[in-house]
MDTraj code that builds the backbone (N, CA, C; nanometers):
import mdtraj as md
import numpy as np

residues = "UNK UNK UNK UNK UNK UNK UNK UNK UNK UNK UNK UNK UNK UNK UNK UNK UNK UNK UNK UNK UNK UNK UNK UNK UNK UNK UNK UNK UNK UNK UNK UNK UNK UNK UNK UNK UNK UNK UNK UNK UNK UNK UNK UNK UNK UNK UNK UNK UNK UNK UNK UNK UNK UNK UNK UNK UNK UNK UNK UNK UNK UNK UNK UNK UNK UNK UNK UNK UNK UNK UNK UNK UNK UNK UNK UNK UNK UNK UNK UNK UNK UNK UNK UNK UNK UNK UNK UNK UNK UNK UNK UNK UNK UNK UNK UNK UNK UNK UNK UNK UNK UNK UNK UNK UNK UNK UNK UNK UNK UNK UNK UNK UNK UNK UNK UNK UNK UNK UNK UNK UNK UNK UNK UNK UNK UNK UNK UNK UNK UNK UNK UNK UNK UNK UNK UNK UNK UNK UNK UNK UNK UNK UNK UNK UNK UNK UNK UNK UNK UNK UNK UNK UNK UNK UNK UNK UNK UNK UNK UNK UNK UNK UNK UNK UNK UNK UNK UNK UNK UNK UNK UNK UNK UNK UNK UNK UNK UNK UNK UNK UNK UNK UNK UNK UNK UNK UNK UNK UNK UNK UNK UNK UNK UNK UNK UNK UNK UNK UNK UNK UNK UNK UNK UNK UNK UNK UNK UNK UNK UNK UNK UNK UNK UNK UNK UNK UNK UNK UNK".split()
xyz = np.array([
    [-0.0128, -0.5549, -2.6710],
    [-0.0407, -0.6825, -2.6208],
    [0.0728, -0.7844, -2.5590],
    [0.2000, -0.7637, -2.5997],
    [0.3702, -0.8324, -2.5386],
    [0.3579, -0.8040, -2.4288],
    [0.3641, -0.6307, -2.4136],
    [0.4105, -0.5607, -2.3072],
    [0.3065, -0.5750, -2.1985],
    [0.1780, -0.5681, -2.1913],
    [0.1004, -0.6638, -2.1194],
    [0.1023, -0.7697, -2.0358],
    [0.1209, -0.8729, -2.1858],
    [0.1289, -0.9973, -2.0682],
    [0.3194, -0.9946, -1.9904],
    [0.3948, -0.9037, -2.0453],
    [0.4732, -0.9202, -1.9556],
    [0.4961, -0.8266, -1.8323],
    [0.4043, -0.7302, -1.8001],
    [0.4090, -0.6664, -1.7007],
    [0.2780, -0.7673, -1.6156],
    [0.2198, -0.8203, -1.6527],
    [0.1198, -0.9046, -1.6049],
    [0.2274, -1.0339, -1.4999],
    [0.3190, -1.0576, -1.5788],
    [0.3949, -1.1968, -1.5765],
    [0.4904, -1.1228, -1.4495],
    [0.5354, -0.9983, -1.4544],
    [0.6164, -0.9051, -1.3355],
    [0.5169, -0.9188, -1.1987],
    [0.3667, -0.8990, -1.2234],
    [0.3416, -0.8192, -1.1013],
    [0.2997, -0.9579, -1.0584],
    [0.2989, -1.1074, -1.0760],
    [0.2291, -1.2174, -1.0578],
    [0.3340, -1.2413, -1.0150],
    [0.3905, -1.2874, -1.0348],
    [0.5590, -1.3110, -0.9760],
    [0.6351, -1.2794, -0.8548],
    [0.6320, -1.1028, -0.8902],
    [0.6748, -1.0639, -0.7949],
    [0.5465, -0.9221, -0.7079],
    [0.4596, -1.0218, -0.6977],
    [0.3479, -0.9247, -0.6279],
    [0.3225, -0.9018, -0.5320],
    [0.4479, -0.8730, -0.4031],
    [0.5233, -0.8212, -0.2941],
    [0.5500, -0.7301, -0.2984],
    [0.6410, -0.7492, -0.4057],
    [0.7020, -0.6077, -0.4586],
    [0.6368, -0.4715, -0.5310],
    [0.5481, -0.5662, -0.6172],
    [0.4684, -0.4586, -0.6944],
    [0.3629, -0.3745, -0.6069],
    [0.3662, -0.4545, -0.4884],
    [0.2457, -0.3562, -0.4073],
    [0.3655, -0.2670, -0.3517],
    [0.4578, -0.2857, -0.3178],
    [0.5581, -0.1755, -0.2476],
    [0.5711, -0.0476, -0.3582],
    [0.6063, -0.1772, -0.4948],
    [0.6328, -0.0106, -0.6088],
    [0.5162, 0.1099, -0.5962],
    [0.3964, -0.0013, -0.6201],
    [0.2557, 0.1192, -0.6196],
    [0.2098, 0.1670, -0.4681],
    [0.3011, 0.1249, -0.3601],
    [0.2477, 0.2094, -0.2581],
    [0.3340, 0.3535, -0.2231],
    [0.4285, 0.2931, -0.2856],
    [0.6008, 0.3853, -0.3049],
    [0.4933, 0.5370, -0.4063],
    [0.4650, 0.4868, -0.5140],
    [0.4015, 0.6039, -0.6376],
    [0.3047, 0.6662, -0.5697],
    [0.1860, 0.5896, -0.4834],
    [0.1127, 0.6341, -0.4312],
    [0.1404, 0.7380, -0.3168],
    [0.2464, 0.7319, -0.2691],
    [0.2923, 0.8149, -0.1256],
    [0.3547, 0.9863, -0.2029],
    [0.4544, 0.9182, -0.2998],
    [0.4930, 1.0387, -0.3866],
    [0.4104, 1.0839, -0.4283],
    [0.2528, 1.0883, -0.4880],
    [0.2062, 1.1707, -0.6292],
    [0.0970, 1.2080, -0.4572],
    [0.0759, 1.1638, -0.3198],
    [-0.0124, 1.2181, -0.2499],
    [0.1125, 1.3352, -0.1994],
    [0.2201, 1.3229, -0.1402],
    [0.2981, 1.4214, -0.1276],
    [0.2831, 1.5555, -0.2386],
    [0.2937, 1.4994, -0.3525],
    [0.3046, 1.6400, -0.4187],
    [0.1789, 1.7354, -0.4017],
    [0.0825, 1.6811, -0.4240],
    [-0.0685, 1.7143, -0.3938],
    [-0.0905, 1.8123, -0.2283],
    [0.0009, 1.7049, -0.1726],
    [0.0068, 1.8002, -0.0300],
    [0.0936, 1.9192, -0.0005],
    [0.2285, 1.9430, -0.1233],
    [0.3085, 2.0277, -0.1011],
    [0.2641, 2.1790, -0.1615],
    [0.2181, 2.0824, -0.2844],
    [0.1192, 2.2080, -0.3495],
    [0.0123, 2.3151, -0.2765],
    [-0.0727, 2.2134, -0.2288],
    [-0.2243, 2.3125, -0.1231],
    [-0.0999, 2.3819, 0.0431],
    [-0.0304, 2.2802, 0.0516],
    [0.0435, 2.3684, 0.1394],
    [0.1218, 2.5446, 0.0825],
    [0.1753, 2.5341, 0.0116],
    [0.2058, 2.6499, 0.0133],
    [0.1093, 2.7541, -0.0823],
    [0.0331, 2.7023, -0.1467],
    [-0.1047, 2.8140, -0.1555],
    [-0.1548, 2.8477, -0.0046],
    [-0.2045, 2.7360, 0.0923],
    [-0.2521, 2.8193, 0.1413],
    [-0.1764, 2.9151, 0.2399],
    [-0.0183, 2.8495, 0.2775],
    [0.0873, 2.9418, 0.3403],
    [0.1236, 3.0876, 0.2880],
    [0.1060, 3.1293, 0.1236],
    [0.1919, 3.1544, 0.0298],
    [0.0589, 3.2319, 0.0130],
    [-0.0553, 3.2401, -0.0018],
    [-0.2062, 3.3334, -0.0488],
    [-0.3270, 3.3597, 0.0777],
    [-0.3718, 3.2320, 0.1205],
    [-0.4826, 3.2368, 0.1916],
    [-0.4491, 3.2514, 0.3279],
    [-0.3439, 3.1906, 0.4047],
    [-0.3209, 3.1979, 0.5618],
    [-0.1586, 3.3328, 0.5398],
    [-0.1122, 3.3702, 0.4664],
    [-0.0046, 3.4811, 0.4201],
    [-0.0266, 3.5954, 0.4971],
    [-0.1584, 3.6394, 0.5590],
    [-0.1198, 3.7554, 0.6839],
    [-0.0953, 3.6893, 0.8089],
    [-0.1379, 3.5679, 0.8164],
    [-0.1099, 3.5260, 0.9321],
    [-0.0191, 3.4559, 0.9954],
    [0.0691, 3.3877, 0.8696],
    [0.1399, 3.2695, 0.8829],
    [0.2573, 3.2912, 0.9980],
    [0.2860, 3.4042, 1.0180],
    [0.3535, 3.3769, 1.1613],
    [0.3546, 3.4194, 1.2884],
    [0.1870, 3.4293, 1.2749],
    [0.1551, 3.4951, 1.3633],
    [0.1550, 3.4059, 1.4889],
    [0.1448, 3.4763, 1.6403],
    [0.2044, 3.3905, 1.7903],
    [0.0776, 3.3047, 1.7656],
    [0.1368, 3.1366, 1.8164],
    [0.0409, 3.0369, 1.8306],
    [-0.0428, 3.0427, 1.9675],
    [-0.1232, 3.0270, 2.0181],
    [-0.2126, 3.0237, 2.1558],
    [-0.1063, 2.9566, 2.2795],
    [-0.1009, 3.0367, 2.3798],
    [-0.0011, 2.9967, 2.4648],
    [-0.1108, 2.8909, 2.5466],
    [-0.1294, 2.7844, 2.5397],
    [-0.1331, 2.6028, 2.6602],
    [-0.0302, 2.5312, 2.6471],
    [-0.0845, 2.4295, 2.6939],
    [0.0012, 2.2907, 2.6918],
    [-0.0269, 2.2139, 2.5135],
    [-0.1036, 2.2110, 2.5050],
    [-0.1104, 2.1289, 2.3722],
    [-0.0076, 2.2289, 2.2552],
    [-0.0688, 2.3476, 2.2560],
    [0.0924, 2.4004, 2.1604],
    [0.2048, 2.4472, 2.1346],
    [0.2383, 2.4243, 2.2864],
    [0.3608, 2.4315, 2.3428],
    [0.4581, 2.2651, 2.3035],
    [0.3479, 2.2158, 2.3241],
    [0.4248, 2.0415, 2.2915],
    [0.4546, 2.0655, 2.1374],
    [0.3677, 2.0832, 2.0557],
    [0.3499, 2.0848, 1.8893],
    [0.5030, 2.2131, 1.8851],
    [0.4827, 2.3130, 1.9565],
    [0.6379, 2.3800, 1.8888],
    [0.7248, 2.3363, 2.0104],
    [0.7459, 2.2454, 2.0992],
    [0.8758, 2.1626, 2.0753],
    [0.9505, 2.0375, 1.9765],
    [0.8485, 2.0109, 1.9321],
    [0.8775, 1.9077, 1.8072],
    [0.8668, 2.0414, 1.6774],
    [0.8728, 2.1462, 1.6454],
    [0.8567, 2.2026, 1.5171],
    [0.7486, 2.2214, 1.4647],
    [0.6327, 2.2154, 1.5319],
    [0.4718, 2.2029, 1.4323],
    [0.4113, 2.2887, 1.4641],
    [0.4904, 2.4256, 1.5681],
    [0.3881, 2.5516, 1.5771],
    [0.5093, 2.6559, 1.5640],
    [0.5314, 2.6725, 1.4236],
    [0.6304, 2.8275, 1.3862],
    [0.5251, 2.9085, 1.4169],
    [0.4267, 2.9116, 1.3342],
    [0.3118, 3.0530, 1.3231],
    [0.1986, 3.0072, 1.3112],
    [0.1186, 3.1083, 1.3332],
    [-0.1130, 2.9826, 1.3046],
    [-0.0929, 2.9783, 1.1896],
    [-0.0480, 3.0739, 1.0864],
    [-0.0792, 3.0389, 0.9540],
    [-0.0108, 2.9225, 0.8857],
    [0.0991, 2.8870, 0.9205],
    [0.1835, 2.7705, 0.8649],
    [0.1031, 2.6378, 0.9414],
    [0.0486, 2.6858, 1.0936],
    [-0.0068, 2.5224, 1.1276],
    [-0.1353, 2.5249, 1.1118],
    [-0.2126, 2.5987, 1.0620],
    [-0.3205, 2.5605, 0.9629],
    [-0.2880, 2.5148, 0.8460],
    [-0.2062, 2.5552, 0.7763],
    [-0.1678, 2.5108, 0.6255],
    [-0.1564, 2.3768, 0.6393],
    [-0.0505, 2.3030, 0.7143],
    [-0.0117, 2.2064, 0.7735],
    [-0.1028, 2.1111, 0.8224],
    [-0.2140, 2.1868, 0.9038],
    [-0.2894, 2.0464, 0.9094],
    [-0.3834, 2.0184, 0.8273],
    [-0.4189, 2.1283, 0.7224],
    [-0.5217, 2.0982, 0.6329],
    [-0.4462, 1.9789, 0.5014],
    [-0.3158, 2.0927, 0.4912],
    [-0.2552, 1.9861, 0.3517],
    [-0.2571, 1.8602, 0.3754],
    [-0.1672, 1.8066, 0.4961],
    [-0.1899, 1.7026, 0.5257],
    [-0.2776, 1.6223, 0.5556],
    [-0.3848, 1.6918, 0.6272],
    [-0.4887, 1.6063, 0.6030],
    [-0.5480, 1.5315, 0.4781],
    [-0.5169, 1.6657, 0.3574],
    [-0.5505, 1.6041, 0.2217],
    [-0.4566, 1.4997, 0.1753],
    [-0.3636, 1.4919, 0.1854],
    [-0.2325, 1.4385, 0.1541],
    [-0.2800, 1.2948, 0.2132],
    [-0.3099, 1.3035, 0.3398],
    [-0.3232, 1.1289, 0.3886],
    [-0.4321, 1.0715, 0.3277],
    [-0.5581, 1.1611, 0.3182],
    [-0.6731, 1.1150, 0.2862],
    [-0.7119, 1.0431, 0.1457],
    [-0.5699, 1.0851, 0.0274],
    [-0.5437, 1.0979, -0.0968],
    [-0.5163, 0.9434, -0.0530],
    [-0.3818, 0.9210, 0.0218],
    [-0.2900, 0.8031, 0.0285],
    [-0.3839, 0.7292, 0.0567],
    [-0.4427, 0.7537, 0.1875],
    [-0.5902, 0.6157, 0.2337],
    [-0.6274, 0.5652, 0.0770],
    [-0.7412, 0.6379, 0.0036],
    [-0.7959, 0.6251, -0.0299],
    [-0.7617, 0.4926, -0.1817],
    [-0.6258, 0.5841, -0.2560],
    [-0.5763, 0.4715, -0.3455],
    [-0.4910, 0.3763, -0.2762],
    [-0.4366, 0.3322, -0.1763],
    [-0.4197, 0.2419, -0.1183],
    [-0.4683, 0.1255, -0.1018],
    [-0.6305, 0.1806, -0.0260],
    [-0.7594, 0.1074, -0.0158],
    [-0.7823, 0.0405, -0.1490],
    [-0.7887, 0.0976, -0.2491],
    [-0.8749, 0.0997, -0.3615],
    [-0.7770, 0.0298, -0.4762],
    [-0.6542, 0.0475, -0.4774],
    [-0.5598, 0.0306, -0.5677],
    [-0.4146, -0.0918, -0.5430],
    [-0.3931, -0.0364, -0.4334],
    [-0.2771, -0.1063, -0.4112],
    [-0.2546, -0.2123, -0.3187],
    [-0.3505, -0.2221, -0.2770],
    [-0.4019, -0.3577, -0.1666],
    [-0.5210, -0.4035, -0.1776],
    [-0.6444, -0.2918, -0.2564],
    [-0.7214, -0.3855, -0.3064],
    [-0.8247, -0.4799, -0.1526],
    [-0.8099, -0.3508, -0.0513],
    [-0.8553, -0.3915, 0.0415],
    [-1.0553, -0.4381, 0.0456],
    [-1.0746, -0.5223, 0.1721],
    [-1.2479, -0.5402, 0.1186],
    [-1.2913, -0.5341, 0.3497],
    [-1.1624, -0.4741, 0.3685],
    [-1.2018, -0.5467, 0.5381],
    [-1.3092, -0.3843, 0.5645],
    [-1.3253, -0.4083, 0.6814],
    [-1.4211, -0.3181, 0.7387],
    [-1.3888, -0.1901, 0.7553],
    [-1.4376, -0.0969, 0.6652],
    [-1.3813, 0.0771, 0.6193],
    [-1.3532, 0.1360, 0.7500],
    [-1.4802, 0.1169, 0.8265],
    [-1.4599, 0.2277, 0.9986],
    [-1.3300, 0.2060, 1.0492],
    [-1.3220, 0.0546, 1.0971],
    [-1.2013, 0.0053, 1.1597],
    [-1.0766, 0.0277, 1.0508],
    [-1.0727, 0.0119, 0.9665],
    [-0.9449, 0.0156, 0.8382],
    [-0.8795, 0.2366, 0.8922],
    [-1.0358, 0.2932, 0.9139],
    [-1.0224, 0.3760, 0.8886],
    [-0.9796, 0.4922, 1.0435],
    [-0.9766, 0.4482, 1.1696],
    [-0.9561, 0.4262, 1.3116],
    [-0.8072, 0.3620, 1.2878],
    [-0.7923, 0.2877, 1.2874],
    [-0.6361, 0.2173, 1.2725],
    [-0.5567, 0.3437, 1.1647],
    [-0.6040, 0.3794, 1.0806],
    [-0.5405, 0.4758, 1.0073],
    [-0.4771, 0.6096, 1.0533],
    [-0.5616, 0.6872, 1.1140],
    [-0.5689, 0.7856, 1.1899],
    [-0.4526, 0.7820, 1.2758],
    [-0.4898, 0.6682, 1.3865],
    [-0.4015, 0.6512, 1.4819],
    [-0.2231, 0.6226, 1.3971],
    [-0.2316, 0.5436, 1.3235],
    [-0.0770, 0.5879, 1.2525],
    [-0.0312, 0.7079, 1.2052],
    [-0.1852, 0.7571, 1.1342],
    [-0.0890, 0.8698, 1.0757],
    [-0.0531, 1.0034, 1.1743],
    [-0.1384, 0.9965, 1.2917],
    [-0.0809, 1.0333, 1.4120],
    [0.0515, 1.0771, 1.4586],
    [0.0306, 0.9180, 1.5062],
    [0.1741, 0.8443, 1.5395],
    [0.3067, 0.8959, 1.4333],
    [0.3063, 0.8762, 1.3002],
    [0.3547, 0.8713, 1.1942],
    [0.4035, 1.0583, 1.2270],
    [0.2957, 1.2024, 1.2588],
    [0.3161, 1.3238, 1.2720],
    [0.4339, 1.4153, 1.3226],
    [0.3723, 1.3384, 1.4974],
    [0.4550, 1.3083, 1.5868],
    [0.6172, 1.2949, 1.5391],
    [0.6317, 1.1349, 1.5404],
    [0.7463, 1.0691, 1.5702],
    [0.8392, 1.1565, 1.4375],
    [0.7980, 1.1401, 1.2992],
    [0.8319, 1.2242, 1.1980],
    [0.8944, 1.3911, 1.2299],
    [0.7975, 1.5064, 1.3004],
    [0.8140, 1.5987, 1.3317],
    [0.9450, 1.5819, 1.4517],
    [0.9308, 1.5085, 1.5690],
    [1.0288, 1.4976, 1.6414],
    [1.2032, 1.4793, 1.5616],
    [1.1801, 1.3401, 1.5431],
    [1.3256, 1.3406, 1.5011],
    [1.4002, 1.4092, 1.3850],
    [1.2715, 1.5033, 1.2986],
    [1.3064, 1.6035, 1.1778],
    [1.3966, 1.6934, 1.3260],
    [1.3336, 1.7056, 1.3655],
    [1.3688, 1.8696, 1.5126],
    [1.5272, 1.8108, 1.5485],
    [1.5319, 1.7383, 1.6180],
    [1.6680, 1.7353, 1.6446],
    [1.7793, 1.6271, 1.5361],
    [1.7177, 1.5839, 1.4010],
    [1.8450, 1.5809, 1.2950],
    [1.8832, 1.7449, 1.2845],
    [1.7417, 1.8223, 1.2448],
    [1.8239, 1.9691, 1.2380],
    [1.8906, 2.0662, 1.2948],
    [1.8039, 1.9831, 1.4428],
    [1.9356, 2.0635, 1.5546],
    [2.0625, 2.0056, 1.5287],
    [2.1115, 1.8542, 1.5201],
    [2.2086, 1.8394, 1.4465],
    [2.2913, 1.8780, 1.4106],
    [2.2568, 1.9272, 1.2525],
    [2.2822, 1.9257, 1.1535],
    [2.3328, 2.1174, 1.1903],
    [2.2528, 2.1336, 1.2694],
    [2.2732, 2.3318, 1.2628],
    [2.4622, 2.2820, 1.3392],
    [2.4400, 2.2757, 1.4992],
    [2.5716, 2.1772, 1.5607],
    [2.6833, 2.1894, 1.4579],
    [2.6690, 2.1449, 1.3785],
    [2.7309, 2.0793, 1.2939],
    [2.8089, 2.1965, 1.1534],
    [2.7490, 2.2802, 1.1802],
    [2.7514, 2.3724, 1.0815],
    [2.7325, 2.3466, 0.9475],
    [2.5798, 2.2877, 0.9209],
    [2.5522, 2.2683, 0.7784],
    [2.4084, 2.2591, 0.7663],
    [2.3535, 2.3862, 0.7870],
    [2.2076, 2.4121, 0.7965],
    [2.1298, 2.4076, 0.6874],
    [2.1993, 2.4611, 0.5461],
    [2.1440, 2.4627, 0.4547],
    [2.1491, 2.2645, 0.4182],
    [2.1760, 2.2513, 0.4204],
    [2.2254, 2.0766, 0.3783],
    [2.1092, 2.0657, 0.4785],
    [2.1192, 2.0601, 0.6047],
    [1.9996, 1.9782, 0.6656],
    [1.8395, 2.0248, 0.5899],
    [1.8003, 2.1576, 0.6009],
    [1.6838, 2.2095, 0.5439],
    [1.6382, 2.1175, 0.3873],
    [1.7562, 2.1186, 0.3290],
    [1.7136, 2.0088, 0.1749],
    [1.6724, 1.8744, 0.2331],
    [1.7720, 1.8364, 0.3375],
    [1.7755, 1.6329, 0.3233],
    [1.6875, 1.6399, 0.4092],
    [1.6378, 1.7236, 0.5588],
    [1.5742, 1.6326, 0.6615],
    [1.4822, 1.5523, 0.5903],
    [1.3470, 1.6203, 0.5003],
    [1.2080, 1.6171, 0.4992],
    [1.2415, 1.4866, 0.4099],
    [1.3087, 1.4418, 0.2665],
    [1.3060, 1.3300, 0.2295],
    [1.3628, 1.2381, 0.3107],
    [1.4174, 1.2618, 0.3617],
    [1.5259, 1.1224, 0.4835],
    [1.3770, 1.1331, 0.5509],
    [1.3437, 1.2323, 0.6655],
    [1.2346, 1.1578, 0.7551],
    [1.1691, 1.0897, 0.6722],
    [1.0704, 1.1181, 0.6118],
    [0.9630, 1.0848, 0.5050],
    [1.0400, 0.9115, 0.4617],
    [1.1030, 0.8715, 0.4550],
    [1.1910, 0.7544, 0.3891],
    [1.1961, 0.6652, 0.4746],
    [1.2404, 0.7020, 0.6522],
    [1.2599, 0.6609, 0.7521],
    [1.1339, 0.5930, 0.7614],
    [1.0075, 0.6849, 0.7739],
    [0.8604, 0.6524, 0.8272],
    [0.8141, 0.5089, 0.7384],
    [0.8569, 0.5117, 0.5956],
    [0.8087, 0.4017, 0.5573],
    [0.8389, 0.2710, 0.6220],
    [0.9348, 0.2588, 0.7021],
    [0.9937, 0.1778, 0.7645],
    [0.8398, 0.0858, 0.8448],
    [0.7601, 0.1807, 0.9394],
    [0.6278, 0.1212, 0.9619],
    [0.4913, 0.1598, 0.9405],
    [0.5297, 0.2627, 0.8213],
    [0.3846, 0.2679, 0.7682],
    [0.3297, 0.2022, 0.6451],
    [0.4403, 0.1290, 0.5130],
    [0.4261, 0.0151, 0.4980],
    [0.4059, -0.1239, 0.5605],
    [0.4159, -0.2051, 0.6489],
    [0.4117, -0.2813, 0.7387],
    [0.2822, -0.2735, 0.7710],
    [0.2268, -0.1136, 0.8526],
    [0.1236, -0.0927, 0.9127],
    [0.0097, -0.0813, 0.7844],
    [0.0121, -0.0533, 0.6805],
    [-0.0696, -0.0381, 0.5854],
    [-0.1069, -0.2122, 0.5328],
    [0.0529, -0.2384, 0.4736],
    [0.0037, -0.3857, 0.4458],
    [-0.0734, -0.4975, 0.5016],
    [-0.0163, -0.5059, 0.6433],
    [-0.0635, -0.5959, 0.7132],
    [-0.1418, -0.5632, 0.8199],
    [-0.2440, -0.4370, 0.8592],
    [-0.2836, -0.4102, 0.9725],
    [-0.4038, -0.3713, 0.9096],
    [-0.3921, -0.2608, 0.8193],
    [-0.5137, -0.1358, 0.8269],
    [-0.5533, -0.1584, 0.6876],
    [-0.4892, -0.2324, 0.5490],
    [-0.5765, -0.2890, 0.4411],
    [-0.5928, -0.4124, 0.3959],
    [-0.6477, -0.4996, 0.4874],
    [-0.6491, -0.6253, 0.4691],
    [-0.7689, -0.6879, 0.4142],
    [-0.7087, -0.8076, 0.4249],
    [-0.8845, -0.8864, 0.3072],
    [-0.9692, -0.9655, 0.4124],
    [-1.0664, -0.9366, 0.3726],
    [-1.1673, -1.0673, 0.5207],
    [-1.0825, -1.1749, 0.5079],
    [-1.1203, -1.2245, 0.6534],
    [-1.0491, -1.3752, 0.6385],
    [-1.2070, -1.4543, 0.6243],
    [-1.1248, -1.5898, 0.5638],
    [-1.2803, -1.6655, 0.4785],
    [-1.3115, -1.6977, 0.5777],
    [-1.5072, -1.7471, 0.5847],
    [-1.5489, -1.7493, 0.6685],
    [-1.5357, -1.9339, 0.7235],
    [-1.6175, -1.9193, 0.8206],
    [-1.5537, -2.1000, 0.8880],
    [-1.6747, -2.1617, 0.7827],
    [-1.5677, -2.2903, 0.7224],
    [-1.6398, -2.3868, 0.6189],
    [-1.6266, -2.3132, 0.5037],
    [-1.5698, -2.1827, 0.4787],
    [-1.6005, -2.1276, 0.2900],
    [-1.4765, -2.1904, 0.2527],
    [-1.3291, -2.1610, 0.3484],
    [-1.2179, -2.1729, 0.2803],
    [-1.2144, -2.3726, 0.2820],
    [-1.3031, -2.4837, 0.3321],
    [-1.3106, -2.6427, 0.3831],
    [-1.3561, -2.6310, 0.1770],
    [-1.4972, -2.5453, 0.1752],
    [-1.5510, -2.5756, 0.0784],
    [-1.4961, -2.5211, -0.0587],
    [-1.4420, -2.4161, -0.0422],
    [-1.3318, -2.3447, -0.1756],
    [-1.2017, -2.4727, -0.2494],
    [-1.1691, -2.5861, -0.0774],
    [-1.0338, -2.6398, -0.1248],
    [-1.1514, -2.7852, -0.2031],
    [-1.2427, -2.7805, -0.1409],
    [-1.3111, -2.9101, -0.2312],
    [-1.3279, -2.8857, -0.3482],
    [-1.3783, -2.8555, -0.3811],
    [-1.4225, -2.7511, -0.5307],
    [-1.3087, -2.7681, -0.5693],
    [-1.2174, -2.7000, -0.5422],
    [-1.0761, -2.7338, -0.6197],
    [-1.0386, -2.8531, -0.6949],
    [-1.0491, -2.9184, -0.5838],
    [-1.0535, -3.0532, -0.6463],
    [-1.1301, -3.1630, -0.7121],
    [-1.2132, -3.1166, -0.6847],
    [-1.2999, -3.1694, -0.8018],
    [-1.3087, -3.1144, -0.9649],
    [-1.2537, -3.0059, -0.9390],
    [-1.2209, -2.9703, -1.0804],
    [-1.0835, -3.0224, -1.1091],
    [-0.9951, -3.0375, -1.0296],
    [-0.8986, -3.0912, -1.0987],
    [-0.9367, -3.1926, -1.1244],
    [-0.9498, -3.3360, -1.0342],
    [-1.0359, -3.4754, -1.0991],
    [-1.0865, -3.5140, -1.2124],
    [-1.1886, -3.4037, -1.2414],
    [-1.2835, -3.3584, -1.3758],
    [-1.1542, -3.3363, -1.5063],
    [-1.1092, -3.2363, -1.4610],
    [-0.9873, -3.2192, -1.5808],
    [-0.8605, -3.3356, -1.6006],
    [-0.8412, -3.3993, -1.4679],
    [-0.7490, -3.5352, -1.5161],
    [-0.8099, -3.6096, -1.5961],
    [-0.9599, -3.6358, -1.5947],
    [-1.0303, -3.7637, -1.6396],
    [-1.0717, -3.7062, -1.7779],
    [-1.0824, -3.5656, -1.8217],
    [-1.0846, -3.5414, -1.9716],
    [-0.9564, -3.5622, -2.0113],
    [-0.8344, -3.5180, -1.9420],
    [-0.7393, -3.5090, -2.0254],
    [-0.6854, -3.7080, -2.0178],
    [-0.7376, -3.7898, -1.9474],
    [-0.6748, -3.9655, -1.9496],
    [-0.7851, -3.9946, -2.0341],
    [-0.8439, -3.9781, -2.0756],
    [-0.9892, -4.0349, -2.1366],
    [-0.9999, -4.0712, -2.3065],
    [-0.8734, -3.9418, -2.3641],
    [-0.8884, -3.9564, -2.4856],
    [-0.7456, -4.0248, -2.4993],
    [-0.6576, -4.0898, -2.4549],
    [-0.5752, -4.1521, -2.4088],
    [-0.6390, -4.3102, -2.3482],
    [-0.7103, -4.3336, -2.2958],
    [-0.7418, -4.4761, -2.2384],
    [-0.8387, -4.5115, -2.3560],
    [-0.9327, -4.4214, -2.4767],
    [-0.9294, -4.4919, -2.5844],
    [-0.8515, -4.4499, -2.6967],
    [-0.7313, -4.4191, -2.7269],
    [-0.6828, -4.4621, -2.7966],
    [-0.6288, -4.5773, -2.8204],
    [-0.5992, -4.6666, -2.6483],
    [-0.5291, -4.7325, -2.6199],
    [-0.6243, -4.8755, -2.6413],
    [-0.7356, -4.8566, -2.5946],
    [-0.8209, -4.9521, -2.6008],
    [-0.8632, -4.9826, -2.7461],
    [-0.8621, -4.8878, -2.8517],
    [-0.8850, -4.8793, -3.0013],
    [-0.7839, -5.0323, -3.0372],
    [-0.6713, -4.9892, -3.0869],
    [-0.5903, -5.0780, -3.1011],
    [-0.6091, -5.1800, -3.0752],
    [-0.6226, -5.2186, -2.9452],
    [-0.6447, -5.3377, -2.8900],
    [-0.7302, -5.4159, -2.9727],
    [-0.8967, -5.3283, -2.9748],
    [-1.0141, -5.4376, -3.0104],
    [-0.9556, -5.4881, -3.1259],
    [-0.8872, -5.3632, -3.2596],
    [-0.8798, -5.4327, -3.3506],
    [-0.7990, -5.5099, -3.4163],
    [-0.7119, -5.5450, -3.3171],
    [-0.6023, -5.6475, -3.3111],
    [-0.6763, -5.7819, -3.2546],
    [-0.7249, -5.7850, -3.1916],
    [-0.8360, -5.9297, -3.1252],
    [-0.9065, -5.9555, -3.2442],
    [-1.0337, -5.8321, -3.2974],
    [-1.1052, -5.8698, -3.4241],
    [-0.9965, -5.8924, -3.5745],
    [-0.8807, -5.8853, -3.6011],
    [-0.8027, -5.9345, -3.7162],
    [-0.7521, -6.0626, -3.6438],
    [-0.7159, -6.0760, -3.4797],
    [-0.6795, -6.2603, -3.4813],
    [-0.7964, -6.3399, -3.5393],
    [-0.9295, -6.3414, -3.4605],
    [-1.0394, -6.3667, -3.5082],
    [-1.0574, -6.3906, -3.6152],
    [-1.0479, -6.3169, -3.7077],
    [-1.0815, -6.3285, -3.8403],
    [-0.9885, -6.4614, -3.8987],
    [-0.8447, -6.4631, -3.8315],
    [-0.7379, -6.5314, -3.9202],
    [-0.7733, -6.6423, -3.9092],
    [-0.7905, -6.6635, -3.7391],
    [-0.8724, -6.7909, -3.6688],
    [-0.9571, -6.8468, -3.7555],
    [-1.0781, -6.7847, -3.8464],
    [-1.2118, -6.8268, -3.8988],
    [-1.1453, -6.8876, -4.0638],
])
top = md.Topology()
chain = top.add_chain()
for i, resn in enumerate(residues, 1):
    res = top.add_residue(resn, chain, resSeq=i)
    for name in ("N", "CA", "C"):
        top.add_atom(name, md.element.get_by_symbol(name[0]), res)
traj = md.Trajectory(xyz[None], top)
């Protein structure tokens, strides 16, 4: 019970930090699922076509230029696993991290735009960084740190976009905010009256007793 109260106190005092922590945990969990699905698809489902040539057109040539078209099977594995990972993250962040009640259709559209941008940006940055590491003779190190580094960098825009743009709370209806303020004021005044009443009665009662004693003495 004490631990629960302490946790509640922390989450209330550091509400924004707690949102970021939950956002990070959701991202970590969805990434684990994404990786598991990716490896299952690449090494089991699409193993036979993992490195099959990609179609020769402008779209796939662009993907190849940013490192997203290494082979047909790998491409399929990436698209499917990434889609699953982002869907899980969207649902968990909407329901648990930010408890959003904004229009789900609009939120989904905004989320898709952010995801497409993030995939292209991180793929491009990751490819450039890996090429830099190769040029420095550090290919093995680059293979290890590129994905975590790029994922951490992406948080710089994915968190604020999720927090303030995608998973928002509905704005109060016109007049609703004023009504809520009025009701809060009435409650505060009523509470003040209840608190002051016993103190007033306590002061008036001795005064009445003193007056009565004085009248008795005069008689």
